[in-house]
C-alpha positions, 0 to 999 in steps of 0.5 A: 736725058735724066730729066727726060726719062723722068718726065717720061716715067711719070707720064707713064705712071699717071697713065696707068693710074688713070686707067685704073681710076676709069675703070673704077668709075665704071664699076658698081661697089660690088664688082669692086669686091667680086673675084672669079674664084677663091684663088683669084683676086678682087679689084680691092685685093689688087688695090691693097697690094699695089698700095702696099708695094708702092709705100714699101718700095718708095718710102725712103727709097734712097736710104732704105731697102724697098722691102720694108720690115713693116710690110706685111705682104701676105696681109695684101692679099686678104679682103681687108678693105670694105668700101669703095672709100677704102679703095679709093684711099688706098690707091691714092696713098700708094700713088702719092708715095710713088709720085713724091719718091719720082719728083724727088729724084734729080741730077745729084741722087739719079745715080744712086744705087737703091736696094729691093730685097737686098738687090741692087738697082740703079734708079731707072732699073728700080723704076722699070721694074716697078712700072711693069709690076704696076702696069700688070696689076693695072691691066688685071684691074681693067680686065676685071672690070671689063668681065664685070661691065660685059656688053656694057664696058666703055672701052679705055682705048680703041674699041673693038672695030673702030681701029679705022676710025681712030687711025683716021682721026689721029692721021687727020690732025696732021703729024705728031700731034698729041701724047699717048695719054690722049687716047684714054677716054 
C-alpha cells in the first residue's frame, strides 16, 4: 500500500507540474509578470513562493523541520524574478527537490514522523498537505494564464461545450483505459 500511495502522489505532483508548464507555454513574457492589482500576485511571484516552499519543506525533511531558518517567506512574495528563464529555473529547482525527497521515501522511513512549523505529521499527512497547497497555487497560475489569454486560451482539460465529445472518445476506448494525466492536452 505504501508503494502504491507513493506512486499515486508522484503522478499527482507530475500532473500539477505539467499544468503549470502547459500554462507557461501559452503565455508571453509580459503575461508571466502581470498582476490584477497591487495586492494580487503575478505568476512569477507564485512560482517564487512555490519554489521557496518546496525547498523549505522537502530539504532534509526526515531530519529537520519543514520551515527552515534560512527561508525568507516574505521575500517570496516580492517581484524578484525578472525573466522567463528565472521563472523556469525557480520552478524546476523546487519540483526537483520535491521529487527527489518523494523518491527517497521507502518502507524503512515511511512511518517516520516529520515536522512542519513544529507540528508533527506522518509522511502521508505532510505529502497531502503540500499537494493541496501546490494544487491551489497551480490553479492560480492556470487561472491567471486563462485571463491573460482570453479567447486565445487553449484548454488544458475539456474545453467548454466539448464534454459530450470528450466522454464519447474516452468511452469508445473501452473500459479502464488510460490515466487521468492523459487528459492534459
